[in-house]
MIKELUM-489971 format. One record per residue: y, z, x of N, C-alpha, C, CB in turn. Coordinates in Angstrom, 2 decimals. Glycine has a CB too. Layout:
N
NODE        nv        nw        nu       cav       caw       cau        cv        cw        cu       cbv       cbw       cbu
NODE         Y         Z         X         Y         Z         X         Y         Z         X         Y         Z         X
...
//
This chain:
91
NODE        nv        nw        nu       cav       caw       cau        cv        cw        cu       cbv       cbw       cbu
NODE    -33.37    -52.14      9.82    -32.58    -52.67      8.78    -31.22    -52.07      8.69    -33.25    -52.50      7.53
NODE    -31.14    -50.79      8.78    -29.87    -50.15      8.63    -29.06    -50.47      9.88    -30.03    -48.63      8.43
NODE    -29.66    -50.71     11.02    -28.80    -50.94     12.17    -28.21    -52.37     12.08    -29.60    -50.73     13.52
NODE    -29.00    -53.29     11.50    -28.38    -54.65     11.10    -27.32    -54.50     10.20    -29.34    -55.58     10.47
NODE    -27.40    -53.70      9.21    -26.35    -53.48      8.20    -25.09    -52.92      8.79    -26.83    -52.56      7.12
NODE    -25.11    -52.40      9.90    -23.84    -51.84     10.54    -22.97    -52.84     11.07    -24.14    -50.92     11.64
NODE    -23.63    -54.03     11.45    -22.77    -55.08     12.04    -21.86    -55.74     10.95    -23.67    -56.17     12.74
NODE    -20.81    -56.44     11.34    -19.93    -57.18     10.46    -20.42    -58.68     10.50    -18.38    -57.02     10.91
NODE    -20.42    -59.24      9.41    -20.77    -60.61      9.30    -19.64    -61.43      8.56    -22.13    -60.71      8.58
NODE    -19.45    -62.73      9.06    -18.45    -63.55      8.45    -18.76    -64.05      7.10    -18.17    -64.64      9.27
NODE    -19.95    -64.30      6.86    -20.38    -64.67      5.54    -21.52    -63.77      5.10    -20.79    -66.13      5.48
NODE    -21.81    -63.86      3.67    -22.91    -63.03      3.19    -24.15    -63.22      3.95    -23.19    -63.30      1.77
NODE    -24.76    -62.20      4.33    -25.92    -62.35      5.23    -27.12    -61.42      4.73    -25.48    -61.95      6.74
NODE    -28.32    -61.81      4.99    -29.57    -61.07      4.66    -30.36    -60.95      6.07    -30.48    -61.88      3.47
NODE    -31.16    -59.93      6.01    -32.05    -59.71      7.15    -33.38    -60.17      6.71    -32.08    -58.22      7.62
NODE    -33.98    -60.97      7.54    -35.39    -61.42      7.27    -36.36    -60.86      8.33    -35.48    -63.00      7.26
NODE    -37.27    -60.06      7.98    -38.13    -59.47      9.00    -39.54    -60.01      8.81    -38.11    -57.92      8.92
NODE    -40.16    -60.64      9.85    -41.45    -61.10      9.81    -42.35    -60.01     10.41    -41.56    -62.42     10.51
NODE    -43.20    -59.39      9.61    -44.05    -58.38     10.00    -45.31    -58.87     10.68    -44.36    -57.59      8.88
NODE    -45.52    -60.10     10.89    -46.67    -60.76     11.51    -46.99    -60.09     12.84    -46.41    -62.28     11.71
NODE    -45.88    -59.78     13.63    -46.11    -59.26     14.96    -46.74    -57.90     14.99    -44.85    -59.21     15.69
NODE    -46.93    -57.26     13.77    -47.71    -56.00     13.72    -49.20    -56.23     13.88    -47.46    -55.26     12.41
NODE    -49.69    -57.47     13.99    -51.10    -57.72     14.22    -51.87    -57.54     12.91    -51.66    -56.77     15.31
NODE    -53.00    -56.78     13.17    -54.02    -56.53     12.08    -53.32    -55.74     10.94    -55.32    -55.69     12.66
NODE    -52.37    -54.95     11.29    -51.61    -54.18     10.30    -51.03    -55.08      9.22    -50.50    -53.39     10.98
NODE    -50.42    -56.13      9.68    -49.79    -57.02      8.66    -50.86    -57.92      7.96    -48.69    -57.94      9.35
NODE    -51.83    -58.39      8.63    -52.86    -59.23      8.09    -53.67    -58.56      7.00    -53.74    -59.67      9.18
NODE    -53.91    -57.36      7.27    -54.79    -56.43      6.36    -53.97    -55.70      5.30    -55.54    -55.33      7.23
NODE    -52.74    -55.97      5.18    -51.81    -55.18      4.26    -52.29    -55.44      2.83    -50.22    -55.61      4.43
NODE    -52.57    -54.32      2.10    -52.95    -54.53      0.70    -51.71    -54.24     -0.24    -54.18    -53.58      0.32
NODE    -52.01    -54.30     -1.61    -50.88    -54.20     -2.51    -50.18    -52.76     -2.36    -51.37    -54.46     -4.02
NODE    -50.97    -51.85     -2.04    -50.48    -50.39     -1.92    -49.58    -50.37     -0.70    -51.73    -49.29     -1.74
NODE    -50.01    -50.98      0.36    -49.07    -50.98      1.60    -47.80    -51.72      1.31    -49.76    -51.66      2.86
NODE    -47.88    -52.82      0.67    -46.69    -53.66      0.28    -45.82    -52.79     -0.61    -47.11    -55.02     -0.50
NODE    -46.29    -52.10     -1.56    -45.41    -51.27     -2.48    -44.74    -50.16     -1.65    -46.26    -50.62     -3.68
NODE    -45.49    -49.57     -0.58    -44.78    -48.65      0.25    -43.62    -49.26      1.04    -45.72    -48.01      1.16
NODE    -43.83    -50.51      1.50    -42.73    -51.26      2.28    -41.62    -51.45      1.31    -43.21    -52.72      2.88
NODE    -41.85    -51.79      0.05    -40.86    -52.06     -0.89    -40.04    -50.82     -1.24    -41.48    -52.62     -2.08
NODE    -40.80    -49.70     -1.25    -40.09    -48.36     -1.42    -39.05    -48.04     -0.35    -41.12    -47.23     -1.41
NODE    -39.59    -48.37      0.91    -38.73    -48.09      1.97    -37.41    -48.93      2.06    -39.49    -48.25      3.17
NODE    -37.71    -50.33      1.63    -36.55    -51.30      1.64    -35.63    -50.90      0.51    -37.03    -52.83      1.47
NODE    -36.14    -50.52     -0.68    -35.21    -50.11     -1.73    -34.34    -48.86     -1.34    -36.00    -49.81     -3.01
NODE    -34.95    -47.97     -0.52    -34.25    -46.75     -0.20    -33.23    -46.86      0.99    -35.26    -45.69      0.11
NODE    -33.33    -47.84      1.83    -32.63    -47.97      2.96    -31.09    -48.39      2.65    -33.36    -48.95      3.84
NODE    -30.18    -48.03      3.43    -28.78    -48.37      3.29    -28.56    -49.72      3.95    -27.86    -47.28      3.90
NODE    -28.28    -50.83      3.14    -28.12    -52.17      3.69    -26.75    -52.42      4.37    -28.32    -53.18      2.58
NODE    -25.86    -51.41      4.17    -24.47    -51.57      4.80    -23.85    -52.92      4.39    -24.56    -51.49      6.43
NODE    -23.56    -53.69      5.40    -22.80    -54.98      5.30    -23.81    -56.10      4.84    -22.10    -55.37      6.75
NODE    -25.06    -55.86      4.89    -26.01    -56.94      4.48    -26.02    -57.04      2.94    -27.49    -56.65      5.04
NODE    -26.14    -58.22      2.49    -26.35    -58.53      1.02    -27.84    -58.42      0.53    -25.84    -59.97      0.74
NODE    -28.79    -58.36      1.41    -30.09    -58.29      1.05    -31.12    -58.30      2.31    -30.34    -59.41      0.12
NODE    -32.37    -58.01      2.00    -33.34    -57.95      2.93    -34.65    -58.64      2.47    -33.55    -56.57      3.27
NODE    -35.33    -59.24      3.30    -36.65    -59.91      2.99    -37.70    -59.60      4.01    -36.47    -61.45      2.91
NODE    -38.74    -59.11      3.53    -39.88    -58.85      4.44    -40.94    -59.88      4.25    -40.47    -57.45      4.21
NODE    -41.37    -60.59      5.26    -42.27    -61.68      5.17    -43.49    -61.54      6.11    -41.54    -62.94      5.46
NODE    -44.49    -62.44      5.85    -45.59    -62.56      6.70    -45.89    -63.97      6.95    -46.74    -61.88      6.17
NODE    -46.12    -64.42      8.22    -46.38    -65.81      8.60    -47.64    -65.76      9.38    -45.21    -66.45      9.42
NODE    -48.19    -67.04      9.59    -49.43    -67.10     10.52    -49.08    -68.46     11.39    -51.04    -67.22      9.59
NODE    -49.59    -68.42     12.60    -49.36    -69.62     13.50    -50.11    -70.88     12.91    -49.89    -69.31     15.01
NODE    -51.07    -70.75     12.11    -51.79    -71.88     11.66    -51.14    -72.50     10.42    -53.20    -71.50     11.40
NODE    -50.14    -71.90      9.84    -49.50    -72.50      8.64    -47.98    -72.47      8.77    -49.92    -71.75      7.34
NODE    -47.42    -73.26      8.00    -45.92    -73.36      7.89    -45.37    -72.52      6.69    -45.49    -74.89      7.71
NODE    -46.33    -71.90      6.07    -45.89    -71.07      4.89    -45.32    -69.71      5.31    -47.07    -70.82      3.91
NODE    -44.30    -69.37      4.56    -43.69    -67.95      4.80    -44.11    -67.25      3.48    -41.92    -67.92      5.06
NODE    -44.78    -66.20      3.60    -45.33    -65.37      2.57    -44.38    -64.17      2.28    -46.73    -64.88      2.99
NODE    -43.60    -64.21      1.21    -42.71    -63.10      0.97    -43.49    -61.89      0.54    -41.66    -63.46     -0.07
NODE    -43.17    -60.70      1.07    -43.79    -59.56      0.65    -42.95    -58.61     -0.06    -44.35    -58.96      1.70
NODE    -41.77    -58.35      0.35    -40.89    -57.40     -0.27    -39.33    -58.13     -0.19    -41.02    -55.86      0.57
NODE    -38.72    -57.85     -1.29    -37.24    -58.40     -1.22    -36.40    -57.34     -1.91    -37.04    -59.91     -1.98
NODE    -35.12    -57.37     -1.33    -34.13    -56.56     -2.05    -32.81    -57.44     -1.87    -33.99    -54.97     -1.42
NODE    -32.21    -57.81     -2.96    -31.09    -58.65     -2.96    -29.97    -57.86     -3.74    -31.44    -60.07     -3.61
NODE    -28.88    -57.50     -2.89    -27.82    -56.67     -3.57    -26.58    -57.77     -3.61    -27.43    -55.14     -2.67
NODE    -26.91    -58.89     -3.22    -25.76    -59.98     -3.12    -25.76    -60.84     -4.43    -25.99    -61.01     -1.79
NODE    -25.08    -61.97     -4.17    -24.83    -62.86     -5.29    -26.09    -63.66     -5.60    -23.66    -63.80     -4.98
NODE    -26.03    -64.39     -6.86    -27.17    -65.17     -7.24    -27.29    -66.40     -6.32    -27.04    -65.59     -8.72
NODE    -26.12    -66.91     -5.79    -26.18    -67.98     -4.85    -26.94    -67.58     -3.56    -24.78    -68.43     -4.52
NODE    -26.87    -66.46     -3.03    -27.58    -65.94     -1.92    -29.00    -65.81     -2.25    -27.02    -64.67     -1.48
NODE    -29.42    -65.37     -3.42    -30.80    -65.18     -3.88    -31.46    -66.61     -3.97    -30.84    -64.40     -5.31
NODE    -30.71    -67.54     -4.45    -31.24    -68.91     -4.49    -31.47    -69.49     -3.07    -30.27    -69.82     -5.29
NODE    -30.65    -69.27     -2.11    -30.84    -69.63     -0.75    -32.07    -68.97     -0.06    -29.60    -69.29     -0.02
NODE    -32.43    -67.75     -0.49    -33.60    -67.11     -0.13    -34.86    -67.80     -0.71    -33.52    -65.70     -0.55
NODE    -34.87    -68.16     -1.96    -35.94    -68.88     -2.60    -36.14    -70.16     -1.91    -35.67    -69.10     -4.05
NODE    -35.12    -70.86     -1.61    -35.23    -72.11     -0.89    -35.82    -71.95      0.46    -33.92    -72.74     -0.78
NODE    -35.42    -70.99      1.19    -36.02    -70.72      2.53    -37.51    -70.53      2.48    -35.40    -69.49      3.15
NODE    -37.94    -69.76      1.40    -39.35    -69.55      1.29    -40.12    -70.80      0.85    -39.60    -68.44      0.34
NODE    -39.50    -71.59      0.00    -40.13    -72.78     -0.46    -40.24    -73.80      0.56    -39.45    -73.31     -1.57
NODE    -39.26    -73.83      1.46    -39.26    -74.97      2.52    -38.59    -74.40      3.80    -38.41    -76.35      1.99
NODE    -39.38    -73.52      4.46    -38.82    -72.83      5.70    -38.26    -73.68      6.84    -39.88    -72.02      6.29
NODE    -38.70    -74.92      6.92    -38.43    -75.63      8.14    -37.45    -76.77      7.83    -39.74    -76.16      8.76
NODE    -36.65    -76.63      6.79    -35.64    -77.61      6.41    -34.35    -77.25      7.11    -35.44    -77.65      4.87
NODE    -33.65    -78.09      7.66    -32.31    -77.90      8.15    -32.43    -76.85      9.22    -31.30    -77.50      7.02
//
């Protein structure tokens, strides 16, 4: 996350990380594990990023399950993230 934050972006940007590639680790993640991820996300230096979103997906579903979020940016950007979660395959 911090490496992504070191880059320069022309417009407000967030990093979206899908932890599904972690296999069983992501599928079996409980509330305590999610809280630990949230703690790490809250503590990291976002640099030029306005936010970060940790999600989980499955091949069998078009649903993006948000796990952790940190938004240091505008309300407009936050609304965009909500829209992405609600309808991930639009546009």
